N, C-alpha and C positions, 0 to 999 in steps of 0.2 A: 504494500500500500504506500502511495506517495505521501510526503508531508502535506498537510493541509487537506486531507481527505478523510472521509468517514465512511463506514460500511452501512448499507441500507438494503433490506431485502423485501421483495414483494411476497405476497401470500404464496406465490408459486415457487418460492425458494430461489428465485432469480436474485442474485446479489449485484448491487451497483456500488461503485466508488463514488461518493458524493464529495464535491469540492466545497471548501470554505469560500464563501463569496464575500467580496469587498466592494464597498462604495464609499464615496467621500464627499465632504462638503466644506466649503470655506465661506466665512462671513466677514465682511469688512465694514466697519463703521458702527454707528448707533443702531438700536433696534428699528426705529421708524425711518431713518434716512439712509441706513446702510443697505447693502446688497450682498447677495451671495451667489455661489455657483455650486450645483450638485452634479456629481459625476457617478454614473452607475457602471459598475464593473469595468471591463476593459474597453471603455469608450462606446458602449451601446447607446448611451444617452449622456449628454452634458448640456446643462442649461441653467438659466438664471432663476433666482427666487428673491423676493423682496417682502417687506411688510405688507405692501398692497396686494401682491399676488397670493399672500397667505390669509390675511384677515379682511381684505376688501375684494375688489374686482380689478385685476390688472394683469398685464402681460407677465409671462413666466409661469412656473409651476410652484408647487409647495409640497412639504413632506406628506400631507394627507392624500394628495393625488397619487403620490408614489406608493403609499400604503394601499390605496384603492387598487392601483394597477397590480401590485404584488398579490393582493388577496384575490382579485378576479382571475389572474393567471393560475395561481395555485389551486383555487377552487375548481376551475375548469379541468385541469389535469387530474386532480384527485377524484373528481366525479367520474371522469372517463375511466380511471383505474377501478373505481368501485363498480361501475357498469360492467367492465371486463370480468371482475370477480364474480358478478351475478350472472354471467353468461351472455351479455349483450355488448355489441360493438357499436359505438357512437359514430355516426357520420360527422357530427359536429356537436360540440358543446360550447355555447357562447355565454359569457358572464359579464355583467356590469356590476361594479361595486360603488356605492355612494357612501362616503365617510363624512360624518357630521362632527365638526369641532365646535364646542360651545364653552363659554365661560361658566365655570362652576365655583363653588366655595373653595375647591382645591386648586383652582386656576384653569387655564385652557386645557380642555379634556376632550378626547374622542369619546363621544357619548353614544354613538349609534353607527352601525354599518348595515346597509341594506344590500343584499346580493340578489340580483335578478338574473336567473339562468334559464336558457332555452336550449333544449336538446333535440336533435334529429337522431333518433335512436330506433332503428327497425326492431319490431317484435316486442317492445315493452309497452305496458299500459301506463297511463298517467299516474295512477296510485303508486305503482312500483318506482317510477321515476322520481316522484316527490319524496318517497321514503328514502331512496338512496341519496337524494340531494340533502335531506335533513341529516342523515348520517354523516355525509361529507362535511356539513357545516361544523360538526363536532370534531372531526378527525383530520381535516387538512392541516398541514404544518403551520400555515399562516393564521388560520382560525385559532389554533392552539396558542400561538404566540400572542394573539390579540385577545386572550381570554379575559383580560381586565375590562374590556368594553362591555358595558352592562346590557346592551341590546344589539343582537345580531339577528337579522331576519333573512329568510330565503323565500323568494317567490320563484317556484320552479314550474315550468310548463314544457310540454312537448310541442314541437312545431312541425 
């Protein structure tokens, strides 16, 4: 096993070497007037973020959008894996994640994540698809990492 990797196995006993992933951010200046840059991995994305792009409406991204993208991607992959385990092969699983950031007594807090997933899965009925989506909400790695978020919902439908 190479340095920076971890072992991961599917239910089928297929073992994968998982990489440690790295992203970075730099912030310059004060909170309101400053600006920053976030870089994902090996240059997959690099872009600006500011107070306005995070707490108001302005150009650039923000950490919550990146969390939403990570959660949507992880959920889609994990649901596909759970469908595989149940004997179904998805033609497509598409997920959108909405992350809500609100001021609470504890400070700025992610209070809600809404996952909307649509699946094109031959041979499965809606009830089974929804059941597997609900299971995936509990088990995908990003969902588990975000367990402190009090409300995570899933709206799952076949298309």
